[in-house]
C-alpha positions in Angstrom: -53.3 -52.7 1.8 -56.4 -51.7 -0.3 -55.2 -48.0 0.6 -51.4 -48.6 -0.4 -52.6 -50.1 -3.8 -55.0 -47.2 -4.2 -52.0 -44.7 -4.0 -49.9 -46.7 -6.3 -52.4 -46.6 -8.9 -52.9 -42.6 -9.0 -51.5 -41.4 -11.8 -50.3 -37.9 -13.3 -51.6 -36.3 -16.3 -48.8 -38.0 -18.5 -50.1 -41.5 -17.4 -47.1 -42.1 -14.8 -47.7 -43.2 -11.2 -47.7 -40.3 -9.0 -45.5 -41.7 -6.6 -43.0 -42.7 -8.9 -42.9 -39.4 -10.3 -42.6 -37.6 -6.8 -39.7 -40.1 -6.0 -37.7 -39.0 -9.1 -38.7 -35.3 -8.4 -37.3 -35.6 -4.6 -34.1 -37.4 -6.0 -33.6 -34.8 -8.8 -34.2 -32.1 -5.9 -31.6 -33.5 -3.6 -29.2 -33.9 -6.5 -29.6 -30.3 -7.5 -29.2 -29.1 -4.1 -26.0 -31.1 -3.4 -24.3 -29.7 -6.7 -25.8 -26.4 -5.5 -23.5 -26.8 -2.1 -20.8 -28.1 -3.7 -20.4 -25.1 -6.1 -20.6 -22.8 -3.1 -17.9 -24.8 -1.2 -15.6 -24.6 -4.5 -16.5 -21.0 -4.6 -15.6 -20.4 -1.1 -12.2 -22.6 -1.4 -11.2 -20.6 -4.7 -12.0 -17.2 -3.1 -9.6 -18.2 -0.3 -7.1 -19.3 -2.9 -7.3 -15.7 -4.8 -7.0 -14.1 -1.5 -3.9 -15.8 -0.4 -2.6 -14.9 -4.1 -3.4 -11.0 -3.9 -0.8 -11.2 -1.0 1.9 -12.0 -3.5 1.2 -9.5 -6.0 3.9 -6.9 -5.6 1.8 -4.0 -6.9 -1.1 -4.5 -4.6 1.4 -5.2 -1.6 3.1 -1.6 -2.3 0.1 0.1 -0.6 -1.7 -1.6 2.4 -4.8 0.4 1.4 -5.0 -1.1 -2.0 -4.4 -4.4 -0.8 -7.2 -4.5 1.6 -9.9 -2.8 -0.6 -8.9 -4.9 -3.2 -9.2 -8.1 -1.4 -12.5 -7.0 0.0 -13.9 -6.3 -3.4 -12.4 -9.4 -5.0 -14.1 -11.7 -2.2 -17.5 -9.9 -2.6 -17.4 -10.3 -6.2 -16.5 -13.9 -6.3 -19.0 -15.0 -3.7 -21.8 -13.3 -5.9 -20.5 -14.9 -9.1 -20.5 -18.5 -7.6 -23.8 -18.3 -6.0 -25.1 -17.3 -9.4 -23.3 -20.2 -11.0 -25.2 -22.3 -8.4 -28.5 -21.1 -9.2 -27.9 -22.0 -12.9 -26.6 -25.4 -11.8 -29.7 -25.8 -9.5 -32.0 -25.2 -12.3 -32.8 -21.3 -12.7 -32.7 -20.1 -16.2 -31.1 -17.0 -17.0 -34.2 -15.0 -17.3 -35.4 -16.0 -14.0 -32.1 -15.0 -12.4 -32.2 -11.5 -14.3 -35.6 -11.0 -12.6 -34.3 -11.9 -9.3 -31.4 -9.6 -9.9 -33.7 -7.0 -10.8 -36.1 -7.6 -7.6 -33.2 -7.7 -5.3 -31.5 -4.6 -6.8 -35.0 -2.4 -6.4 -35.4 -3.9 -2.8 -32.0 -3.1 -2.0 -32.2 0.4 -3.4 -35.4 0.9 -1.4 -34.7 -0.9 1.9 -30.8 -0.8 2.2 -29.9 2.4 1.2 -27.6 2.6 3.9 -25.7 -0.5 2.4 -25.3 1.3 -1.0 -24.0 4.4 0.8 -21.5 2.5 2.8 -20.3 0.9 -0.7 -20.1 4.1 -2.2 -18.4 5.6 0.7 -15.7 2.7 0.5 -15.0 3.6 -3.0 -14.8 7.3 -2.5 -12.4 6.2 0.5 -10.3 4.3 -1.9 -9.9 6.9 -4.6 -9.5 10.3 -2.5 -7.2 8.7 0.3 -8.0 10.9 3.2 -6.0 8.7 5.4 -3.9 5.4 5.5 -3.6 2.2 7.5 -1.8 3.2 10.7 -2.7 6.8 10.7 -4.0 8.4 13.6 -7.6 10.1 13.1 -10.5 11.5 14.9 -14.1 11.3 13.3 -17.5 12.0 14.8 -15.8 11.9 18.4 -14.1 8.8 17.5 -10.2 9.1 18.0 -7.7 6.0 17.1 -5.4 4.3 14.7 -6.7 3.1 11.6 -6.6 -0.5 11.2 -8.5 -1.6 8.4 -10.5 0.1 5.5 -13.0 -2.2 3.9 -15.5 -1.7 1.2 -18.5 -1.1 3.7 -16.9 0.1 6.9 -13.6 1.2 8.4 -11.9 -0.1 11.8 -10.4 2.2 13.9 -8.4 1.1 17.1 -9.5 3.7 19.9 -6.5 4.8 22.5 -7.9 2.4 25.2 -7.6 -0.5 22.7 -11.2 -0.8 21.8 -12.1 -1.7 18.1 -14.6 0.8 16.6 -16.5 0.0 13.4 -17.3 3.4 11.4 -19.6 3.0 8.7 -18.0 4.5 5.3 -20.8 6.9 4.6 -20.2 8.4 8.0 -16.4 8.3 7.1 -16.8 10.5 4.2 -19.6 12.8 5.5 -18.0 13.8 8.6 -15.0 16.0 9.4 -11.8 13.8 9.6 -8.9 15.3 11.3 -5.7 13.1 10.4 -2.8 13.8 13.0 -0.4 11.9 10.6 -0.9 13.5 7.4 1.9 15.9 7.5 5.5 14.9 8.4 5.6 17.6 11.0 3.0 19.0 13.8 3.4 21.7 16.0 3.9 21.4 19.7 1.4 24.2 21.0 2.0 25.0 24.8 0.5 27.8 26.9 3.0 28.7 29.7 2.4 30.7 32.7 4.8 32.6 34.7 4.3 35.0 37.6 4.1 38.9 37.3 7.3 39.3 39.1 9.0 37.3 36.2 11.8 38.8 34.1 10.0 38.5 31.0 13.0 39.4 28.6 14.8 36.4 30.3 11.9 33.9 30.2 11.5 34.6 26.6 15.3 34.1 26.1 15.0 30.7 28.0 12.3 29.5 25.8 14.0 30.4 22.7 16.9 28.7 23.7 14.9 25.7 24.5 13.3 25.7 21.0 16.6 25.9 19.3 18.7 23.1 21.2 16.0 20.9 22.5 16.8 17.4 20.8 13.7 16.1 18.9 12.7 20.0 17.5 12.7 20.5 14.1 15.3 23.5 14.0 14.4 24.7 10.1 10.8 25.8 10.9 10.0 28.9 12.4 8.7 28.9 16.1 6.3 31.1 17.5 7.2 32.3 21.2 5.1 35.4 22.5 3.6 36.9 25.3 -0.2 36.2 24.9 -2.3 37.7 27.7 -2.3 39.0 31.4 -4.1 36.1 33.2 -5.7 36.5 36.7 -2.4 35.2 38.3 0.1 35.0 35.6 1.2 36.0 32.4 0.5 33.6 29.9 3.1 32.8 27.1 2.0 30.8 24.0 5.1 28.3 23.2 4.5 26.7 19.6 7.4 24.6 17.9 7.9 21.8 15.3 8.8 18.1 15.7 8.3 15.2 13.5 5.0 13.4 13.5 6.5 10.5 14.3 7.1 10.3 18.2 5.3 13.4 18.6 3.4 12.7 21.8 6.7 11.4 23.3 8.7 14.6 22.3 5.7 16.7 23.6 6.1 15.1 27.0 9.3 15.0 27.6 9.6 18.8 26.3 6.7 19.9 28.9 8.9 18.2 31.8 12.2 19.9 30.6 10.8 23.3 30.5 9.4 22.9 34.0 13.0 21.7 35.2 14.8 24.7 33.3 12.3 27.3 34.8 13.1 25.9 38.5 16.8 25.9 37.9 16.5 29.6 36.4 14.2 30.8 39.2 11.3 31.6 37.0 8.4 31.2 39.2 5.3 29.2 37.8 2.2 30.4 39.8 -0.7 27.9 40.6 -3.6 28.0 42.4 -3.9 28.1 45.9 -7.3 27.5 47.8 -7.4 29.0 51.2 -10.2 27.6 53.7 -11.4 29.6 56.6 -13.2 27.8 59.5 -15.4 29.8 61.7 -16.8 28.6 65.0 -20.3 29.4 65.6 -21.0 30.5 69.5 
């Protein structure tokens, strides 16, 4: 009992009971913390509302790249803004927040170089537009359809359905192959026929296919020429144009059709034959 009385009699430099002062400070700290959490919650709620509102802006919705980039930047900016407001409400002064931001900025500049380079990469991709959402691209060995472009990274869906996340600094520093950038693509096939084939007839058959086959563009010049004498065949380079949309379907069906016509017209397509000789040791 005497110990408790002794603690109650302890006073701070202002002459107030120490336990009472600590109790007030603890309550004040809890209130400030609660206000900080409430501001962050309201900020999150407001950010979600703004995110949904962006979906309704006609100008932004005209381009899905602009839409996704705008939403990503807006979300980041609003989260930072409400965090700073929360710090002010908690009791931090403007000067201390400015000092903290400077320190964080210095730390980010030193230790998070990749973070800043990814942010810069996102800005570069937004303004240069080397590809769009839905384009089929290849970058650093990754091939697939662009699913999402955000501030720091680009999401690609590979041919086997995997989601590949590529940092934006890699996207702007590597060689990008955009298969869907142009309206038309060239189908390039190296066709082999046997040496006993009538080459004029073969070329004529291929030219007729190029000019009549449905799905090929008839306004662009075709390239059909004998290219080389192989070990067991004469090789012909067959290049025709087709709309980019549906390219692989047309290409696959065209290959099957050429083989069908060759068989019908008696054009021999050579193939490798493996002879196996078995010798019996006596």
